[in-house]
Every structure is written in structure tokens, then in C-alpha cells.
N, C-alpha and C positions, 0 to 999 in steps of 0.2 A: 507258630506258638499260639495257643488259645487260652484265654483267661476264663474264669468261672462265669456263671450265668448271673445276670442282674435283672431283677424283676421290677417293673414299674406299672402304673395304671394306664398311662397314655404315652405313645411314642409319636412324635411329629418328625417327618423326614423333610428336610429343606428348611432353611431359615429365611424364607421370603415373607411377603405380606400376608399370604394365606395362613401359614403356620403361626405367624405372630398374632393374627386376628383370632384364630381358633384357640390358641393357647391363652390369650387374654380373656376371651369369653369364658372358657372353662374355669380359669382361676377365679373369676368373679362368681361363677355358679357353684362350683365345688372346690373351695380353697384347699381342702384336705387331700385332693387327688395328687398323686405324684406324676410329674410330666418330665419326659426326657426328649431333647431335640438333637437330631444329628444333621450336621451341615458339612458337606465335603470341602467347602472353601474356608478361608481364614476368618471371615466376618459375615454378619447378617446382611441380607439384601444386596448381594453382589451380582446376581444374575438378572432375570427379567424384571425384578423389583427395583433394581438400581435406577437412580434418577436420570442417568444418561442412556438407559436402555429402553425407556418408554416415553410416551408423550406427556405424561403427568396431567392429562386433561381434566381429571375429575369428571369422568364420562357421565354426564347427566342428560345426554341426548339433546342438548341445547343448540349444538352447532353441527353435529355429524349428519350429513345429508343421507348417508347410507342406512340410517335408522328410519327414514320416512320415504315410503315408496309410492310412486305414482301408479295408480291402478289403471286398467285398460279404459275405464269410463272417465279417466281424467281426474278423479278425486284422489286425495292424498291419504294413505293409510299411516296413521301416527301411533298405532298400537304398540309397536316395538319401542318407540321413543318414550311412551308413557311408562311401559314396564321398566326400562332402564333408569328413568328419572326417579321412579318410586324406590328402586333398589339403591340408588345413590343417596337418597334421603335417609335410608337406614344407616349408611356409613356415617353421614354427617351427625346423626343423633348419637351414635355410639362414640364418636370422637368427642362430641360435646360432653357426654357423660364422663369420659376419661379426664377431660380438662376440669370439669366441676368437681371430680373426685380427687383432684390434685395428682393424678397419675401422669398427666402431661402438664408441664409448667407453662410453656409458651407455644400456643397453637401456630404462631407464625414461623416456627421452626419447620413446619411441614405443609402449611396451607396458606394461600394468599388469594384475595379476591381478584378476579380478572374477567373482563368482558369476554363472552363467547360469541363469535360471529360466524355466519355462513356467507360466502361471497361467490357469486356466479357471473359468468360472462356469456353474452349471446341472448337473442330475444327469447328463444324457447326456454332456456334455463331461467331467465328473469321471470317469465310467466309461471314456471314451476315454483320458484322461490316465493312468489307472491301468494300462490294458492297454499303453499305449505305454511306460510306465515299466518294466513287467515285461519287455517285449521288449528294451528298450535296456540295462537294468541287467544282463542276462545276457550282454551282449557286452563283451569286454575293452576296447573303445574308449571305452565309457561308464561304466566302473567308478567308483564313488563317487557315483553319482546317488542322491538321496533323494527320497521322495514323502511328502507329508502332506496330509491334509484336516482336521487337528486345528487349530481356531482358535488355540489357545495357541501351538502350534509356528509357525503362519503369522505370528502376531503378532511372534514372535521374528525370523523371516526378513525379513518385509516390513511393518514397523509402519505405514508411511505409507499402504499400500494397505488394510490390514486395519482400522485404527481407524475408528470411526464407521460400521461396517457392521452391518446387522441380523443377529442371531445365527442367524436361520432360513435365511440365504442359503447355498446349496450352493456351496462354493469349494474348490479344491485347487491344489497347485503341486508342481513338481519343482524340485530345486536341485542344481547340481553346481559345486563350488568351483574346478574347473580351467579355468573360462572366462577370457577376457581382454577388455580394451578396447584396441583398436589405433588409434593416431593415424597413419593412412596418409599424411596430408600431411607430418607430421614425418619419417616414415621415408623418404618420397620425397626430401625435401630433403637428408636425411643421405646417401642413396645418390648423389644428383647431386653433392654436395660431394666425395664420394669419387671419382666418375667424373672430375670436373674435375681432381683431383690426379693421375689416371691419364692425363692428356692427352686426354681425350675432348673434342671440340669442341662445346660447347653453345651454340646460337645462339637466344637469346630474341628475341621480337618479329619472328620470321620465319615467314611463312605459306607453306605449299606450295600453289601455284595449280594445278599440273598435273603429270602424269608420263607418260612414254612409254618403250617399249622401244627400245634402240639395236641396231644391226646385230650387235654382239658379245654380245647377250643381257643387257647391263647395263640398269639403269633410269636415265633422265635426269629429274631433277626441276627444275621451274621454280619458284623460290622468291623471294618478295617480301620484302625486308628493311624495317626500320622507316622508312627514307627513301623507300620506294616504288620502289627500284631492283630490277630482276630479276636474280637470280643463277641459274646453272645448275650443278647438282651431280649427279654420277653415282656409282652404287654397284652392287656385284654383288648385294647383298641389301638389301631395304627392309622395315621393319616399321612398320605403320600402327597406332599406339596412341593415337589422338586422341579417345578417348571417343566421344561422340555424333557427332563430326566424321569418324569413320573411314569411315562408309558412303559419303559423297560422294567421299572419296579412293579408296576401293575401286572405285567406279564409274568414276572417271577413269582407273584403271589399265587398264580394258578386259579384264581376265582373264575367261575364260568362267565360272570358279567364282564370280565376283561377280555374275553375272546372276540374275534371278528372286529377288532378295533385297530386302526392303524394311525400313523401320524405323518403329516406332510410339513417339513421344516421350511420356514421362510425367514430370510435374514433381512436386515434393513440398514440403511445409512442415512444419517441426518447431516445437513449442512449447518454449520455453526458460525454465527457472525462474530468477528473479532474486532469490529470497529465500534467503540462506545458511542460515537455520534449517530451511527445508523441505529443501534440498539435503542437509543433514547427516543427515536422518532416513532416507535411502535409500542402499543400497550394493549394487547388482545391476543386471543387465540382465534385465528381466522381459518376456517375449513372450507376447502373448495370441493369440486365434484371429481370423483375418480374418472380417469379416462376409460373409454370403452375397452373392455378386455382386462382391465386392471382389477386386482382383488380388493375387497373392502379395506384391507389393512394398508393399502397404499394410497388412501385418500390424501391429496396434498394439503398441508397446512403450515401456516407461518405462525409460530408460537412464541410469545413472551414466556420465559421460564424464570423461576427464582431458585437458583441452585447455589449452595454455600453462601446464602445471604447476599447474593449478587444477581442482578438482572441479566438474563441472557436472551438471545434470539436464535431460534432453530427453525429450519425449514426441511420438510421431507414428509414421510420417509420414502426414500427410494428403496423399493423392495429388491430382494436378491435371492439367490438360491445357494444354500450350502447344505451338505448332507448331515451336518452336526445338529444335534437336538438342543445343545446348550452352547453358549459362547466358549465355554471351557470344555466342551464335549469332544467327541472323537469323530473323525471322518467316516467311521464305520457305523455311526448311530442309526442311520436310515436303513442300511442293509441288515443290521442285526435285529431291527424291530420287525422284520418280515418273518412270520411264523407260519406253519402249515394252516393254522386256524384263521389267519387273516390274509393269506396269499391272494385269494380270489378278490377279496375286498380291495386290497392294494393295487392289484393289476387293473381292476375295473376303474379305480380312481385315476390311475395313470393314463388309461385310454381316454377317459372323459376330460382330463385336464391337460392335454398336450399343449393347448394354446396358452394356458396359464404358465406351464413350465417354460415354454419358449419365451414368454413375456419376462419371467423372472431372470432367465439367463441373459436376455438382452439388457435388463436393468443392471446386472452385475458388470456387464461390459461397458457401461456408459463412462465416458471420459468426464473429467471435472467440468470441461467446457459445456458438454451436453447437459450436465446437471444444472449448470448455471443458466442455460437456455430455459429450462423448466422453471427455475426460480424467477427468471425475468418475466414469466407470465403473472407472477405476483408482484415483484418489485422491478418495474421496467428498467430502471437505471442501476441495477445491482452490479457491483464491480467484483471481479474474480478475487482480487487481492484482499477483499473484506471478509471472505468466507473460507472456512476449512471444513473438512469432512470428518465425521466421527461414526464409528460402527455402533448401531443400535443392538438391542438384544435379539436372540433367536426366538422365534415363535413356532410352536408346533401345532398346526391346525388338526383337529380330529377328523379322521376318516372312518365312516361306519356305514352300515347298510340301513337305509331308512325306507319307510313306506312311500314317502313322497318322491325321494330321489333315486330309489333303487339301490343296487350294489355300489359300494365304494363312493358314497356321497361325501364331499368335503364340507365340513361344518365350520361356520365362522361364529365363534362365541366360546363360552366357558362351559365345561361339562363336569359334573361329579359322577364318578362311577363307584358304586358301593356294593359290598357283598350283601346277600339277602339277609344275613343275620346281623348286619350292622357292625361287624367286628373290624372292618377295614374300609377305607374310602380313599379315592385318588382324585385329584383335580387335574383335568386336562384342558387344553384349548388356550385361547388368547383373549383379545379385547372383547368386552370391556373389563374383564379380569379384575385387576386391583381395585378399581373404583367400586365394584360391587362385592368386594371381599366379605363384608359383614352379612349381606343377604346370602351369599353362597355358603358361608360357614354356619349360618342359622339353619340352612337346608341340611347340611351335614349333621348338625346336632339333632334335627328332627328325624332324619333317616336312621341315624346310628344309635341314638339314645331315646327311642320312643317311650320307654318305660319311665324316663325321668322328666319328660317335657312338661307334664302337668304341674309337677312340684316346682319346676324351674321357671314356669311362666311369669309369676309375679316379679321375679328378679329381672327377667328378660325385658318385661314392660317398663321396669324402672330405668333400665339402660337405654331402651329403644321404645319410647312412648307410642309410636304408631305400629308396633308389632302386631301383625294379624289384621290390620285395618288398611283399607284403600284410601290414601290421602286425596286422590282425585275426587272421590265420592264424599269426602269430608273436608270441604274448603276451610271451615273454621279451624279444625285441628291442623290442617296444612299451614294456615297463616300463623297460628300460635307456634308451631314447631319451627317454621322458617324464621320467624322473628327471634326465637330463643337461640337457635343454632348460629344464626348470623352474629348475634351479640357475643355468645360464648367463644366462638372461633375467631372473633375479631375481623369479620368479613364486611364491615361497613365501608363501602367504596369511598364515600365522601370524606370520612375521617382520614383515609389513607392517602388520598390524592395529594394533599399538601405535604405529607411527610416524605 
């Protein structure tokens, strides 16, 4: 059974952090536009955005060692870290604007201050970390970073990790207090509550089955509601923000930009501490170095998290392989994503990444005790009974042909694919994802609404004062923004330590 056609200005597919961010930006820029959201699950932020499905690191490149690469001459390239930090600063400014505008009442519902640390073991890694520290601490974006290889200082910083270690072990860490823990699930639900109040039509339990161009250049979507009835909805602009499900929808759009692109699914498992005494001994996000052959998304980290107003402790992620593109997806997702136009790309990626696939399958087969052994590299006296495992979200890494990597190159990052005329855009990829949502959605706005950007710019700058400006090259503006966002978002460490 089919209902009549419903027209709207903008359709957002998927009720995750990306659609929440784009919808909120557009409602501030053009309040009169009508927006409809389709989400196949019962609530917002249930897939990749959910707080249990990601690390919530507030990726500002303060602790992730895979964003800083040692070059053949021994120097450290921090350009990727600079780029990601600048992008996270945009998110912080936008969230501050929402708090100041009373659109968010209590920032601690979704963001908490938390030191970000990198920790390494072994002489070569300690040398690398020291060089990285020198490169980063000279940059205004990373001011306040400390380095130590002194066991007494490390015991003060990370007692849970340092106690019961042999004194002969070579170990070092960097620490920066301006890090955060972000509950992207909570933030997404807050933003959708706000959008609902702004008359955005949010349709849960609605799956987009198909889409096609109409004669006037709009997009017509075939949507199945929870009763199984088919509805038809048209819009001038469509954003596909369906996490791992975005690739299939992009393929259904038929736009040439979506061809020769594939997806490689990676699953994950976190160990969660259930002992309050252990949880109380750790207060930081501590990132280590990925093992040789491991993908960047399996960098081991021991994280303090704030979930449901409660302090938690997670370790992981242990990567794994599942052919599903979403946790709630189908075992046929990977197979059905292979099309004639991306077959060679996918086969090339398969041939290139045999060792990665083998590694992921080995990770899936790990017993709890094997996972505990890896955890004990962080917490030497970790007890099995104190830890349970929880499945993290599915990530779909983009596979595409690139000049640098050739056919079927696996991409680690977030990518926006948009039609030449700007009528449709899809978000693919994984980390740093949610943390850079504001930057990514501003890019979508720039690509898809070029005719409006000039008139919208004053409002964008009101929401995001550093828009279009490099903070690294403007230390005064950086200091001013950092001070104001810290205050607005309640991120002053010293005030919170006692509470």
C-alpha cells in the first residue's frame, strides 16, 4: 500500500550525530526550511553514535599516536594532528554557542573534562614519544602537554597502570589536561529534542528503501514505515548520514560520484570494568601504540568514561570482522555492496588486505583470557572477574581508488561524497567521525549550498568564531576561544576535581 507524496526542503537519513549536527546548523541558518528525518530504529543515536559504540574521546589528536607519524629522517609529522585538533575546536565552539543560546541546558550531560595521555613501553617507543612531545608542545594548539619517564611522576598520573610493574621497564607518557570525554549519544538525543521543538519532522522506525531523481531535479524517496506501508517523500536536498548503512543508500542514488567506492566492515569489543574500586583508581584516557599489522582503529586505550552520569572504565577496542555494516544490519551487507562498478576496487582491496583480514578474524577468535592478557599490558594485576565484554559499534572503512595507493585503497577517516549539483551528500567512513561532525557538516553546507554560503557566513561566524581562520596561526584568537569554550562547557579541571 502506498501513501501520497510528501514534499519537504531537506531530508536527513539516519538520526545520528551527523544528521543532528547538520539539522541544528540548518535550523539556525534558515529556520523557515522544512526538515524531515528518517531513522530505521526506535530512537536517535542508537548505532555508531551510541555512547557504548564508540570511544567518546573527543578526538582532538592530543593522545592518538596514529595521527603523528615518524618520517624516515626521524622527525615527527604532526600535520594530521593539527588538522584534527582544529576541526575539534569547531565542534567545541558550536556546542558553546548552543549552551549560550540556551539550546543545551547542562553541558555536563554530554561533555566532561578528562586528561588525555599517550603511554609507550620500550626504549625506541620512549624516544619516539619524547620527539613527538617536543614537536607538539612547541605548537600553540597543544600547549600544556607534559612528558615524563619518571616512575614516581607516572605513579601520580596513572597509578593503576604503573603499580606492580618491574622497575627495569622502560615506560613514558605524555599528559594534557585539556582533553574531554564526550557522550555523543547523549548529545545527539539533546539535539534531536531541540529539533523536535523546532518542528522538524522526525520519523522513527522508518526505513529508506530506495531513491530516484525526479524531472525537476528533486529526490523522491521510497520509505517503509513500521506498519510496512510505503510512503513517498520528495526533497530538494538529501543527506545520507546512516553510518555503515550510508554506502547502500549512496549506491541506490545512482550518482556517478558514488561509483568505484566500496566498504570494509570492522567490528569491535570493549572490556568494561565492573569493580568500583578499580574504576576509582584511574582518571584519564590513555592511548598506547597499535601492534604491528593492527589497523589504526584498534589502537589500545584505557578510558575513563562518563555514561548515565556514572564513571566507567573501558579498555579496547579489540577489532573483529563481521560482514554486517551496522550492528542491527544484515549478514549480507558486505556481499550486496559489491556492484559491477566497484568489483575491481573491492577485489584489489581484498588482495592488498589479506593480512588485515587475517588479523581481524584472529581478534574475533580471542578468548576472554587472551583479551585479559592484552589488558594486563596496561593494568599488570587486572583480574578477570572485574571485567566484562561489550560489543562496540560497526565501522565501515571506505575503499576507493586513489593516486597514492592505486586500486582498492583502504581509507582510515571520514569522507563526504556529494553530487556535482549539491543535491545529495553521503557521509562514509569512521574515526575521528563524531568529534569532527561540525567541520564535516560545514563542508557539506559549503559543497551543497554554495549559492547561500555568503549570506550565511555572518551567522556561521556567530556560531563558530574561528570559521575560515587557522587557530594555529592566530594564537591570540586560539587562547580567547579556548578560554571561553572551557568556561561555557564547564571544563575547568580544578573546579571538578573536588566535586
